[in-house]
C-alpha positions as CSV (number, residue, x, y, z in Angstrom):
1,M,119.2,70.8,135.9
2,R,117.9,73.8,137.3
3,E,115.1,75.7,135.3
4,S,116.1,78.3,132.7
5,S,113.8,81.9,132.9
6,N,111.8,80.4,130.3
7,G,110.1,78.1,132.7
8,D,111.2,75.0,132.3
9,P,113.8,72.7,130.0
10,G,111.5,73.0,126.7
11,G,108.1,72.5,125.7
12,E,108.9,69.9,123.7
13,Q,108.9,67.8,126.8
14,A,105.3,68.4,127.7
15,K,103.1,65.5,128.4
16,V,99.7,66.5,126.8
17,T,96.4,64.4,128.2
18,P,92.8,64.9,127.8
19,P,91.5,68.0,129.8
20,K,89.4,67.3,132.6
21,T,85.6,67.7,133.0
22,W,85.6,67.9,136.8
23,A,87.5,69.7,139.7
24,A,88.5,69.1,143.1
25,G,87.8,66.0,144.8
26,V,90.4,63.4,146.2
27,P,92.8,64.4,144.0
28,A,92.8,68.4,144.8
29,V,93.4,66.8,148.9
30,A,96.0,64.4,147.4
31,H,98.1,67.1,145.8
32,A,97.9,69.6,148.5
33,V,99.3,67.2,151.2
34,Q,102.1,65.5,148.4
35,Y,103.1,69.5,148.2
36,S,102.9,70.3,151.4
37,L,104.7,67.7,153.2
38,A,107.5,68.0,150.3
39,E,107.7,71.7,151.7
40,T,107.6,71.3,155.3
41,S,107.0,69.0,158.0
42,A,103.8,67.0,159.2
43,R,103.4,68.8,162.3
44,R,103.7,72.5,160.7
45,T,101.4,71.6,157.9
46,A,98.8,69.9,160.6
47,L,99.2,73.3,162.0
48,N,98.8,75.6,159.2
49,L,95.8,73.8,158.1
50,L,94.2,73.6,161.2
51,D,94.8,77.6,161.4
52,I,94.0,78.8,157.9
53,N,90.8,81.0,157.5
54,Q,89.8,80.1,161.2
55,T,88.4,83.1,163.1
56,K,91.5,82.9,165.4
57,G,94.3,81.8,162.9
58,F,95.5,83.7,159.8
59,D,93.6,84.9,156.6
60,C,95.1,82.5,153.1
61,P,97.2,84.7,150.4
62,G,95.8,82.6,147.6
63,C,92.9,85.0,147.2
64,A,90.3,87.3,148.5
65,W,87.5,84.5,148.4
66,P,84.9,85.3,151.8
67,D,84.8,83.1,154.9
68,P,81.8,81.9,155.8
69,A,80.2,83.1,159.4
70,P,81.7,81.4,161.9
71,G,79.0,79.0,163.0
72,R,79.1,77.8,159.4
73,R,83.0,77.7,158.9
74,H,84.3,74.4,157.9
75,K,87.3,73.2,160.2
76,N,89.1,72.6,156.7
77,E,88.0,76.1,155.1
78,Y,90.8,76.4,152.6
79,C,91.1,74.7,148.8
80,E,93.9,72.8,147.4
81,N,96.0,75.8,145.9
82,G,95.6,77.6,149.9
83,A,96.9,75.0,151.5
84,K,99.7,74.7,148.9
85,H,100.5,78.6,149.0
86,A,100.0,78.5,153.0
87,N,103.0,75.6,153.1
88,D,104.7,76.6,150.5
89,D,105.2,80.1,152.6
90,A,105.8,78.0,155.8
91,T,108.6,75.9,154.2
92,T,111.9,74.7,156.2
93,R,113.9,75.2,153.6
94,R,116.2,78.9,153.9
95,V,118.2,81.1,151.8
96,T,120.9,82.3,153.7
97,P,124.2,84.2,152.7
98,D,126.1,80.8,151.7
99,F,123.0,80.4,149.2
100,F,123.9,84.4,147.7
101,R,127.9,83.8,147.9
102,R,127.5,80.7,145.6
103,Y,124.5,82.3,143.1
104,P,125.6,85.7,141.6
105,V,123.0,87.8,140.6
106,S,123.4,87.5,136.9
107,E,123.2,84.0,137.7
108,L,119.5,84.2,138.9
109,A,118.2,86.1,136.7
110,R,118.6,83.0,134.5
111,S,116.6,81.2,137.1
112,S,112.8,80.1,136.5
113,D,110.3,81.5,138.8
114,R,109.4,77.8,140.3
115,W,113.2,77.3,140.8
116,L,113.8,80.5,142.8
117,N,110.7,80.1,145.0
118,Q,111.7,76.7,145.8
119,Q,114.9,78.0,147.4
120,G,112.9,78.3,150.5
121,R,112.3,81.4,153.0
122,L,114.6,84.5,153.1
123,T,116.6,85.0,156.3
124,Q,118.1,88.0,156.4
125,P,118.7,91.4,155.1
126,M,120.9,91.2,152.0
127,V,122.7,94.1,150.0
128,K,123.9,94.1,146.0
129,R,126.3,97.4,146.1
130,P,126.8,99.1,142.7
131,G,129.0,97.2,140.5
132,A,128.9,94.1,142.5
133,D,127.1,90.7,141.2
134,H,126.4,89.1,144.3
135,Y,124.6,89.9,147.9
136,E,125.9,90.1,151.1
137,P,124.5,90.5,154.6
138,I,123.5,93.9,155.7
139,S,122.3,95.1,159.1
140,W,118.9,95.9,159.5
141,H,120.4,99.5,160.4
142,D,122.3,100.1,157.9
143,A,119.8,98.5,155.5
144,L,117.3,101.0,156.6
145,G,119.9,103.3,156.4
146,L,120.8,103.3,152.7
147,I,117.5,103.3,151.6
148,A,116.7,106.7,154.1
149,D,119.8,108.3,152.5
150,E,118.7,108.1,149.3
151,L,115.4,108.8,149.7
152,R,116.8,112.4,151.4
153,A,118.6,112.4,148.8
154,M,115.9,113.1,146.3
155,D,115.6,116.2,144.0
156,S,111.8,115.5,144.4
157,P,109.5,112.9,146.7
158,D,107.8,112.2,143.2
159,E,111.5,110.2,142.2
160,A,110.5,107.7,144.6
161,I,108.0,104.6,143.6
162,F,105.9,102.5,146.7
163,Y,104.7,99.1,145.2
164,T,102.3,97.1,147.1
165,S,101.0,93.6,146.0
166,G,97.4,92.3,148.0
167,R,99.6,90.1,150.1
168,A,100.1,93.1,152.3
169,G,97.9,93.4,155.6
170,N,95.7,96.7,155.7
171,E,98.0,97.9,159.0
172,P,101.1,97.6,156.8
173,A,99.5,99.5,154.0
174,F,98.2,102.2,155.9
175,L,101.7,102.9,157.0
176,L,103.3,102.4,153.8
177,Q,100.4,105.3,152.3
178,L,101.0,107.4,155.1
179,F,104.8,107.5,154.5
180,A,104.6,108.0,151.0
181,R,102.7,111.0,151.8
182,A,104.5,112.4,154.6
183,L,107.4,112.1,152.3
184,G,106.1,114.1,149.5
185,T,104.1,111.6,147.1
186,N,101.1,109.7,145.8
187,N,103.0,107.5,143.8
188,L,101.3,104.4,145.2
189,P,100.9,101.8,142.5
190,D,99.8,98.3,143.1
191,C,98.4,95.2,141.6
192,S,95.0,96.4,141.4
193,N,96.6,98.7,138.8
194,M,97.4,95.4,136.5
195,C,94.2,93.4,137.4
196,H,91.0,95.0,138.7
197,E,91.7,98.7,138.0
198,S,89.0,98.4,135.2
199,S,86.5,97.2,137.7
200,G,86.6,100.4,140.2
201,A,87.0,102.7,137.5
202,A,83.7,101.5,136.1
203,L,82.3,100.7,139.0
204,Y,82.9,104.4,140.4
205,E,81.7,105.8,137.1
206,T,78.3,103.7,137.4
207,L,77.5,103.2,141.2
208,G,79.6,105.7,143.0
209,T,81.8,103.0,144.8
210,G,84.5,101.0,143.5
211,K,83.7,97.6,145.1
212,G,81.0,95.0,144.7
213,N,78.3,95.0,146.8
214,V,77.0,91.1,147.1
215,S,77.6,88.7,150.1
216,L,78.3,85.0,150.4
217,L,74.5,85.0,151.4
218,D,73.5,86.9,148.3
219,I,75.6,84.3,146.2
220,H,74.0,81.2,147.8
221,Q,70.2,83.1,147.3
222,A,70.7,83.7,143.7
223,D,68.5,82.5,141.1
224,L,70.7,83.0,138.4
225,V,74.6,83.7,138.8
226,L,76.9,84.5,135.7
227,T,79.8,84.1,135.8
228,V,82.2,85.8,133.1
229,G,85.9,85.8,132.6
230,Q,87.0,83.7,135.5
231,N,88.4,80.3,136.4
232,P,87.3,79.7,140.0
233,G,88.7,76.3,140.1
234,S,92.0,77.1,139.9
235,N,92.2,81.2,140.9
236,H,89.9,81.1,143.8
237,P,88.2,77.5,143.9
238,R,86.4,78.0,147.3
239,M,84.1,79.9,145.3
240,L,83.2,76.6,143.9
241,S,81.5,75.9,147.2
242,A,79.2,78.7,147.2
243,L,78.3,78.1,143.7
244,E,77.3,74.5,145.0
245,E,75.2,76.3,147.5
246,T,73.5,78.0,144.7
247,K,72.6,75.1,142.6
248,R,71.6,73.3,146.1
249,G,69.0,75.9,146.3
250,G,67.4,76.0,143.2
251,G,69.2,78.7,141.0
252,Q,71.4,78.2,138.1
253,I,74.7,79.2,136.5
254,V,76.0,80.4,133.4
255,A,79.6,80.3,132.6
256,V,81.2,83.1,130.0
257,N,84.1,81.7,128.9
258,P,86.8,81.6,126.4
259,L,87.9,77.9,127.6
260,P,85.6,75.4,129.1
261,E,87.1,75.5,132.5
262,A,86.8,72.3,134.8
263,G,85.5,73.7,137.6
264,L,82.8,75.5,136.0
265,M,81.5,71.7,134.6
266,R,81.5,69.9,137.7
267,F,82.8,70.1,141.4
268,K,83.4,67.3,143.2
269,N,83.4,69.0,146.8
270,P,86.0,66.8,149.0
271,Q,84.5,68.0,152.1
272,K,81.0,66.3,151.3
273,P,80.5,62.4,150.5
274,R,79.0,63.5,147.4
275,G,82.1,64.9,146.0
276,V,84.3,62.4,147.6
277,V,82.0,58.5,146.1
278,G,79.3,60.5,144.5
279,R,79.3,62.8,140.7
280,G,79.7,65.9,143.0
281,T,77.8,69.1,141.5
282,N,76.7,69.8,138.1
283,I,77.9,73.8,137.8
284,A,77.1,75.6,134.7
285,D,73.8,75.0,133.5
286,Q,74.5,77.0,130.4
287,F,78.2,77.6,128.9
288,L,78.4,80.1,126.2
289,Q,82.6,79.8,124.9
290,I,82.6,83.4,124.1
291,R,85.6,85.1,121.8
292,L,88.3,86.8,123.5
293,G,86.8,90.3,123.9
294,G,83.3,89.8,123.0
295,D,81.7,90.0,126.2
296,L,80.7,94.1,125.6
297,A,79.0,92.5,122.4
298,L,77.1,89.7,124.8
299,F,75.8,91.9,127.3
300,Q,74.3,94.7,124.6
301,A,73.0,92.1,123.0
302,L,71.2,91.0,125.8
303,N,70.2,94.3,127.0
304,L,68.6,94.6,123.6
305,L,66.9,91.5,124.2
306,L,65.4,92.7,127.6
307,L,64.4,96.1,125.4
308,E,62.6,94.3,123.3
309,A,60.8,92.0,125.4
310,E,59.4,94.7,127.2
311,D,58.1,96.4,124.2
312,A,56.4,93.0,123.7
313,A,55.2,92.8,127.2
314,P,54.9,96.4,128.9
315,G,55.8,96.3,132.7
316,T,56.5,92.8,132.8
317,V,60.6,92.7,132.5
318,L,61.9,96.4,133.5
319,D,62.0,97.5,136.9
320,R,60.3,101.1,136.0
321,E,60.3,101.9,139.4
322,F,64.1,101.5,140.1
323,I,64.6,102.7,136.8
324,D,62.8,105.8,137.5
325,R,63.7,106.1,141.3
326,H,67.2,105.3,141.5
327,T,68.8,105.9,138.0
328,S,69.9,108.1,135.2
329,G,70.2,108.2,131.5
330,F,68.2,104.9,130.8
331,E,66.9,107.2,127.5
332,E,69.8,107.7,126.1
333,F,71.4,104.2,127.2
334,A,68.3,102.6,125.3
335,H,68.4,104.7,122.1
336,H,72.1,103.7,121.5
337,I,70.9,100.3,122.3
338,R,68.3,100.0,119.9
339,T,69.9,102.1,117.0
340,T,73.8,100.6,117.0
341,V,73.3,97.0,117.9
342,S,73.7,94.8,115.1
343,W,73.0,91.1,115.0
344,P,75.9,90.3,112.4
345,D,78.3,92.2,114.5
346,V,77.4,90.5,117.8
347,L,77.7,87.1,116.5
348,A,80.9,87.7,114.9
349,A,82.5,89.4,118.1
350,T,80.9,86.8,120.4
351,G,81.4,83.6,118.7
352,L,77.6,82.6,119.9
353,A,75.0,81.8,118.0
354,R,71.6,84.1,118.3
355,G,69.9,80.8,119.7
356,Q,72.5,81.0,122.6
357,I,72.2,84.4,123.7
358,E,68.4,84.2,123.5
359,E,68.6,80.9,125.5
360,L,70.3,83.4,128.4
361,R,67.5,85.9,127.8
362,D,65.0,83.4,128.7
363,R,67.2,82.1,132.2
364,V,67.1,86.4,133.2
365,L,63.5,86.7,132.4
366,A,63.0,83.7,134.8
367,S,65.2,84.6,137.2
368,E,64.3,87.8,140.0
369,R,67.8,87.6,141.6
370,I,70.9,87.8,139.5
371,I,74.5,88.1,140.1
372,V,77.4,88.8,137.8
373,C,80.7,87.7,139.0
374,W,84.1,88.4,136.6
375,A,87.6,88.6,136.8
376,M,90.3,89.5,134.4
377,G,88.9,88.1,131.7
378,L,86.7,91.4,131.3
379,T,88.9,93.9,132.8
380,Q,92.3,93.1,131.0
381,H,91.2,94.3,127.9
382,K,91.5,98.1,125.9
383,H,87.3,98.3,126.5
384,G,87.4,96.4,130.0
385,V,85.6,99.7,131.6
386,P,82.9,99.7,129.1
387,T,82.3,96.0,129.2
388,I,82.3,96.5,133.1
389,R,79.5,99.2,132.9
390,E,77.6,97.4,130.3
391,L,77.1,94.7,132.6
392,V,75.9,97.1,134.9
393,N,73.5,98.7,132.5
394,F,72.0,94.7,132.4
395,Q,71.7,94.9,136.4
396,L,70.0,97.8,136.5
397,L,67.2,97.1,133.9
398,R,65.7,94.4,136.2
399,G,66.8,96.1,139.6
400,N,69.4,93.6,140.4
401,I,71.4,96.6,142.1
402,G,70.7,96.4,146.5
403,R,68.2,93.7,146.2
404,P,68.9,90.5,148.2
405,G,70.4,87.8,146.2
406,S,71.7,90.6,143.7
407,G,74.0,92.6,142.4
408,V,77.7,92.8,141.0
409,C,80.5,91.2,142.0
410,P,84.2,91.5,140.8
411,V,86.4,88.6,142.5
412,R,90.0,90.1,143.9
413,G,92.7,87.0,143.3
414,H,94.9,88.6,146.4
415,S,94.3,88.0,149.9
416,N,93.7,91.8,150.6
417,V,93.8,93.7,147.2
418,Q,90.7,95.4,147.7
419,G,91.8,96.5,151.6
420,D,95.0,97.7,150.5
421,R,92.7,100.0,148.3
422,T,91.2,100.9,151.2
423,M,93.8,102.1,153.7
424,G,94.9,104.5,150.9
425,I,97.0,102.6,148.6
426,W,96.1,104.6,145.0
427,E,97.9,106.9,143.2
428,R,94.5,108.9,142.9
429,M,93.0,108.5,146.4
430,P,89.5,110.9,146.6
431,Q,90.7,114.3,148.2
432,G,88.3,113.5,151.5
433,F,90.8,110.7,152.3
434,L,93.8,112.8,151.9
435,D,92.0,116.1,153.9
436,A,91.1,112.8,156.8
437,L,94.8,111.2,156.6
438,G,96.3,115.3,157.1
439,R,94.1,116.2,159.9
440,E,95.0,113.2,161.8
441,F,98.6,113.4,161.2
442,S,99.2,117.3,161.2
443,F,100.2,117.6,157.8
444,T,99.3,118.6,154.3
445,P,99.5,115.5,152.0
446,P,100.1,116.0,148.4
447,A,97.2,116.7,146.0
448,H,98.4,116.0,142.9
449,H,98.2,112.2,141.4
450,G,100.8,110.0,141.6
451,L,102.0,107.3,139.5
452,D,100.3,103.8,138.7
453,T,102.0,100.7,137.7
454,V,102.5,101.4,133.6
455,N,103.6,105.5,134.5
456,S,105.6,104.1,137.2
457,I,107.7,101.7,134.7
458,R,107.8,104.5,132.4
459,A,109.2,107.1,134.9
460,M,111.8,104.7,135.9
461,L,112.6,104.1,132.4
462,E,112.7,107.9,131.6
463,G,114.7,108.6,134.9
464,R,112.1,110.7,136.5
465,A,111.6,107.9,139.3
466,K,114.8,106.7,141.1
467,V,114.2,104.4,144.0
468,F,111.7,101.5,144.0
469,L,110.5,100.1,147.4
470,G,108.3,97.3,146.6
471,L,105.9,96.0,150.0
472,A,105.4,92.1,149.0
473,G,104.8,91.0,145.3
474,N,107.3,90.0,141.8
475,F,106.7,93.6,140.1
476,V,108.9,92.4,137.3
477,R,106.9,89.4,136.4
478,A,103.5,90.7,137.4
479,A,104.5,93.9,134.9
480,P,103.9,93.6,131.1
481,D,106.7,94.4,128.5
482,S,109.0,92.3,130.5
483,E,112.3,93.4,128.5
484,L,111.0,96.9,129.3
485,T,110.2,96.5,132.4
486,E,113.4,94.7,133.6
487,K,115.6,97.7,131.3
488,A,114.1,100.5,133.4
489,M,114.2,98.5,137.1
490,R,117.8,98.3,136.6
491,R,118.3,101.9,135.8
492,C,117.1,102.7,139.3
493,R,119.4,104.2,141.6
494,L,117.9,101.9,144.8
495,T,115.5,98.9,144.6
496,A,114.4,97.1,147.7
497,H,111.9,94.5,148.1
498,I,110.1,93.5,151.3
499,S,109.7,89.5,150.5
500,T,109.3,86.3,152.2
501,K,110.4,84.2,149.4
502,L,113.3,84.9,146.4
503,N,111.9,85.9,143.1
504,R,112.7,87.5,139.8
505,S,112.3,90.7,141.1
506,H,115.8,90.4,143.0
507,A,117.5,89.5,140.1
508,V,116.4,92.7,138.1
509,C,118.5,95.4,140.1
510,G,119.2,99.1,140.8
511,D,123.0,100.2,141.2
512,T,122.3,99.3,144.7
513,A,119.5,96.4,145.8
514,L,118.0,95.4,149.3
515,I,116.1,92.0,149.8
516,L,114.4,92.9,153.4
517,P,112.9,89.5,154.8
518,T,109.6,89.7,156.8
519,L,107.8,87.8,158.6
520,G,105.2,85.2,156.8
521,R,100.8,85.2,157.5
522,S,101.4,82.0,159.3
523,E,104.0,82.7,161.6
524,R,103.6,84.6,165.1
525,D,104.4,88.4,165.2
526,C,105.3,89.6,169.1
527,Q,106.5,92.8,169.3
528,N,107.4,93.8,172.8
529,G,106.2,90.6,174.0
530,E,103.2,91.0,173.1
531,E,101.4,88.9,169.8
532,Q,99.9,91.3,167.3
533,F,97.8,90.6,164.5
534,I,97.0,92.4,161.2
535,T,93.6,92.6,159.5
536,V,92.4,91.9,155.7
537,E,89.3,93.3,153.8
538,D,87.8,89.9,151.2
539,S,86.3,90.7,148.1
540,M,83.0,91.2,149.7
541,S,83.9,94.2,152.3
542,Q,84.3,91.5,155.1
543,V,87.2,92.7,157.4
544,H,88.6,90.5,160.1
545,A,91.6,89.4,161.9
546,S,94.7,87.3,160.6
547,S,97.5,86.3,163.2
548,G,100.0,82.8,162.6
549,R,101.5,80.7,165.6
550,L,104.4,79.1,163.7
551,E,107.8,80.3,164.9
552,P,109.6,83.0,162.5
553,A,111.8,81.2,159.5
554,S,114.4,83.5,161.3
555,D,115.4,85.5,164.2
556,H,116.5,88.1,161.8
557,L,113.1,88.9,160.1
558,L,111.2,91.9,160.9
559,S,107.2,92.5,160.4
560,E,106.3,94.4,157.6
561,V,104.9,97.0,160.3
562,A,108.2,97.2,161.9
563,I,109.9,97.7,158.3
564,I,108.0,100.5,157.3
565,G,107.8,101.8,160.9
566,R,111.4,101.9,161.1
567,L,112.3,103.3,157.5
568,A,109.9,105.9,157.9
569,R,111.6,107.0,161.0
570,R,115.0,106.9,160.0
571,T,113.6,109.1,156.6
572,L,111.6,111.7,157.8
573,G,113.1,112.4,161.3
574,D,111.1,114.9,163.4
575,E,109.0,116.1,159.9
576,A,105.8,114.3,160.4
577,D,103.9,114.4,163.8
578,V,103.6,110.1,163.2
579,P,104.3,107.7,166.6
580,W,106.2,105.1,164.3
581,E,107.5,103.6,167.3
582,D,104.2,103.4,168.8
583,F,102.7,101.5,165.8
584,E,105.1,99.1,165.7
585,A,104.7,98.6,169.4
586,D,100.7,98.2,169.2
587,Y,99.1,97.6,166.3
588,G,95.6,98.6,168.1
589,T,97.5,102.0,167.9
590,I,97.2,101.8,163.9
591,R,93.8,100.4,164.4
592,D,92.9,103.9,166.2
593,R,94.4,105.7,163.9
594,I,92.7,104.1,160.7
595,A,89.2,104.5,162.7
596,R,89.6,108.2,162.6
597,V,90.5,108.1,158.8
598,V,88.9,106.0,157.0
599,P,85.2,105.6,156.9
600,G,83.3,102.5,157.9
601,F,86.3,101.5,160.7
602,E,84.8,103.5,163.4
603,N,85.4,101.5,166.5
604,F,87.9,99.5,164.7
605,N,89.7,97.8,167.4
606,S,86.6,96.8,169.4
607,K,84.7,95.1,166.0
608,V,87.3,93.4,164.5
609,R,88.1,91.5,167.5
610,K,84.4,89.8,167.1
611,P,84.3,86.6,165.7
612,G,84.5,87.1,162.1
613,G,85.1,90.5,162.2
614,F,82.7,92.8,160.5
615,T,81.5,94.1,156.9
616,L,82.0,97.5,155.8
617,P,78.9,99.5,154.5
618,N,78.0,99.4,151.1
619,P,76.0,102.6,150.2
620,V,74.5,100.7,147.3
621,N,72.6,98.2,149.3
622,E,71.1,101.0,151.2
623,G,69.8,102.6,147.9
624,V,72.5,105.5,148.1
625,F,74.5,105.8,145.0
626,P,77.3,108.1,145.7
627,T,77.9,109.8,142.1
628,P,77.8,113.3,141.5
629,G,74.1,112.8,140.1
630,G,73.1,111.0,143.6
631,K,71.4,108.2,140.7
632,A,73.2,104.7,139.2
633,L,74.0,105.9,136.0
634,F,72.9,104.3,132.6
635,T,75.7,104.5,130.0
636,V,76.7,104.4,126.3
637,N,79.1,102.6,125.4
638,G,80.4,102.2,121.9
639,F,81.3,98.8,120.4
640,E,84.4,97.5,119.7
641,S,85.2,93.9,118.3
642,L,88.8,92.4,118.6
643,R,89.7,91.2,115.2
644,A,92.5,89.3,114.3
645,P,94.2,89.9,110.5
646,R,94.3,86.3,108.5
647,G,97.0,84.2,109.9
648,H,96.5,85.6,113.2
649,L,94.9,84.6,116.6
650,V,93.9,86.5,119.4
651,L,96.0,85.5,122.5
652,Q,95.4,85.7,126.4
653,T,97.5,85.2,129.2
654,L,96.4,83.2,132.4
655,R,97.4,80.7,135.1
656,S,98.2,77.2,135.0
657,H,95.9,75.6,137.9
658,D,99.3,74.7,139.8
659,Q,100.6,78.4,140.3
660,W,99.6,81.4,142.6
661,N,100.2,85.0,141.0
662,T,103.7,84.9,139.6
663,V,104.8,81.6,141.1
664,P,104.2,78.1,139.1
665,Y,104.4,75.4,142.0
666,T,104.9,72.8,139.4
667,T,105.1,73.0,135.7
668,N,101.7,71.0,135.5
669,D,98.1,72.4,134.8
670,R,96.6,69.0,135.7
671,Y,92.8,70.6,134.9
672,R,94.0,71.4,131.2
673,G,95.9,68.3,130.7
674,I,99.4,70.0,130.6
675,H,102.0,68.0,132.3
676,G,105.6,69.1,132.3
677,S,105.8,72.2,130.7
678,R,104.6,75.9,130.6
679,R,105.8,77.5,127.4
680,I,102.6,76.3,125.9
681,V,100.0,77.6,123.5
682,L,96.6,76.1,123.6
683,V,95.1,76.6,119.7
684,H,91.7,75.2,118.5
685,P,92.2,72.7,116.2
686,A,90.9,73.9,113.7
687,D,93.1,77.1,113.9
688,L,96.2,74.8,113.5
689,R,95.0,73.2,110.0
690,A,94.1,76.9,109.0
691,L,97.9,78.1,110.0
692,G,99.5,74.7,108.4
693,L,100.7,73.6,111.9
694,E,100.7,70.6,113.4
695,D,99.9,69.8,117.6
696,G,103.1,69.5,119.0
697,S,105.4,71.5,117.0
698,Q,107.4,74.3,118.6
699,V,106.7,78.1,117.4
700,D,107.8,81.5,118.3
701,V,104.9,83.7,119.4
702,V,105.0,87.1,117.9
703,S,102.7,89.6,118.8
704,V,101.7,92.4,116.1
705,W,100.7,95.8,117.5
706,Q,98.8,98.6,115.2
707,D,101.7,101.0,115.6
708,G,103.8,98.2,113.6
709,T,105.9,97.3,116.6
710,E,106.4,93.6,117.5
711,R,107.2,91.5,120.4
712,R,108.6,88.0,120.3
713,A,108.1,84.6,123.3
714,E,110.5,82.3,122.2
715,D,109.8,78.3,121.9
716,F,106.5,77.3,122.9
717,R,104.9,74.1,122.1
718,L,101.5,74.3,120.1
719,V,98.5,72.0,122.0
720,S,95.8,71.1,120.3
721,Y,92.8,72.4,122.5
722,P,89.1,73.4,122.7
723,T,89.3,77.0,123.0
724,T,87.0,79.3,120.7
725,A,88.2,79.4,117.3
726,G,90.5,82.2,116.4
727,C,91.3,82.6,119.8
728,A,94.6,80.8,121.6
729,A,95.8,80.8,125.5
730,A,99.7,80.9,127.1
731,Y,100.7,81.0,130.8
732,Y,101.1,84.2,132.4
733,P,104.4,85.2,133.1
734,E,106.1,83.7,130.5
735,A,103.9,85.6,127.8
736,N,103.9,89.0,129.3
737,A,106.6,89.9,127.2
738,L,104.2,90.1,124.3
739,V,102.1,93.0,126.0
740,P,103.8,96.4,125.2
741,L,104.0,99.2,128.0
742,D,101.5,101.1,126.0
743,S,98.8,98.4,124.9
744,V,96.6,99.6,128.1
745,A,92.5,99.5,128.5
746,E,90.8,103.2,128.2
747,T,90.4,104.6,131.9
748,S,91.9,102.3,133.8
749,N,95.3,101.9,132.4
750,T,95.3,98.5,133.0
751,P,97.7,96.3,130.8
752,T,95.8,94.3,127.8
753,Y,96.7,90.8,128.8
754,K,93.7,89.2,127.3
755,G,93.8,90.8,123.9
756,I,96.9,90.6,122.1
757,V,97.2,89.7,118.2
758,V,99.8,87.0,117.7
759,R,101.4,85.2,114.9
760,L,102.8,81.6,115.4
761,E,106.2,81.1,113.7
762,P,107.4,77.7,113.1
763,R,111.0,77.0,114.9
764,P,113.5,75.7,112.7
765,V,114.8,72.1,113.8
766,G,117.6,72.3,115.9
767,R,117.3,76.2,116.5
768,A,118.5,77.1,120.1
769,S,116.1,78.7,122.8
770,G,117.0,82.3,123.3
771,A,117.3,81.6,127.1
772,A,119.2,78.2,127.8
773,A,118.9,75.8,130.9
774,V,121.7,76.1,132.9
775,E,123.0,72.9,134.2
776,R,123.5,72.9,137.9
777,P,124.8,70.2,140.6
């Protein structure tokens, strides 16, 4: 049976076992090998695993966690999910024109994300003509001509949307933004709009740079690491090796999360004997099981306790020299905290006991070097930006910005999402970047801001944007308000996707739709007989080369650089002074131009050829804060508690363990004990009793919004689970339908995937699902 777009044949088929209390170990190795061998041969699996994250290999697309220095890098420098992702991309399965003759677009649109991904690698360009229900083959010349004709026919360049996922490397990302701006638009939404935009907004305002300022060595040297709103065990498992080093060096870990995550309990490192035959390493010294949306209240309470400790012992708690020399706004911040923080409100918002927060304070007071790491558990809330500003306040109080072993660390979940932003993939790039770009290529880039992801969807829905080009990713499944997003895409005159594998975005078509197949990370990229490489930037600003050595999946594939360059040349002609043909022939010529446009990339070609590449400078680590006032900024952040009415819960979306981005590799989430289904809602047993519901029953999940609108996701199974009372969780992207387009974070415009007020409606026995499974031979 082929899975439906529901994601599995039905939640009632799920098997539930107790959640795991440790992560990785021998089972992780076994699962990685088992999945890899099911996708490709033993030889290709071995070649990939020996190359992944090596100095002369390719960068794992799975996450942006940094690699150790070349001399300290393990020969198996990857995690379970990285191995799965790399060999999923290296699969020997192929999607040929025969596949598209067999399956109409209407049927593909009813297929699950997992089934679409499992069909294999795309092999040649395909087009769906207006009114047709099938893709058909098309030559590269004609495919790029179709797109170029549509772009030239627009009334305004702002009718085009150029979307980028973090899978893209620096060189194609730089070319895409150059093409868009030479065309005349800043419409460059990216996946960061949907995940870490809140981090960038808060850090730019408070520190003057949108990036974190810690290194892998800092993690190892820290006295205390706070991991807040993140699940390293599934989303970036190599972080657990770094936290293990923290613990081995005498540091402590505090986990702040609504769910008990196995990787933050105990880690059995499969590369070390203690992880194979021993108990492994206990990771979290303290687990604060916080309510969804309670992190701002937690950091404000913690900051109040630090101010009170300073009052009791002046000169022993706060770093007054750092505060006076390098910050502004302290007095206003301190007054706000002292006069507005209410302990009853804090405890209600966090779900914690005061003693737990005071225990955390004591750990802070005993630590000289502190790092705060976070991910989407903070960013995808309405108040995500003020929450991150408040944790910056926390770090500024004791001078834990710029000191070795300390700092702020937003952990990116895509390989090059940070690098794409550095290369100019942003709808609001600073004028200094635009000026440098214009000088280098002799044109005037548009100065007006473009559209981010949410506003791009709105523009397509309203007919203001008519052409969509996606560089990697699965836009319609990553975006919120699934029904509205798909409606918006279908209103385009043309949609085109540069992809390695089939996904749902290919089945949600404009009048004309194109699939443009490209090389995978692990494949050899030869231009004019010379092997090329791309570069990436990780979460800690390390830039390094990436090159594969597998033979391409098809002779018809083009590299991302070639596709963008040829499309730009067909569209712009001689309008821009850009040597697109030279760029395609030699990626080093792109890096020469990047070196003259992007700060920190001087001598790019020579620096990146060194083993391990190089680290971009961060002025914060030199005591320089490029804010308007030249100092780090303490901020005043209004307290806001996310409360659900009686009979409702606050729900977050999350990944399963066996998943990368929108692609589930299986219908299992073995660390949480879920097997055979993704249409699951995790609910605290006390909440089930209070709502009169039973473990295992089927429900519809209905989100409720202040404007009176509702969104419905049908046919989910309830699972009794030790989440925070009053909170629930469901898998992404199945639950994205519950988030309306207008529910976004203040300032960053990030969708609020982690703060959804829902009610659970029991389904009548025998009621059909809204998307039935389709039988297939």
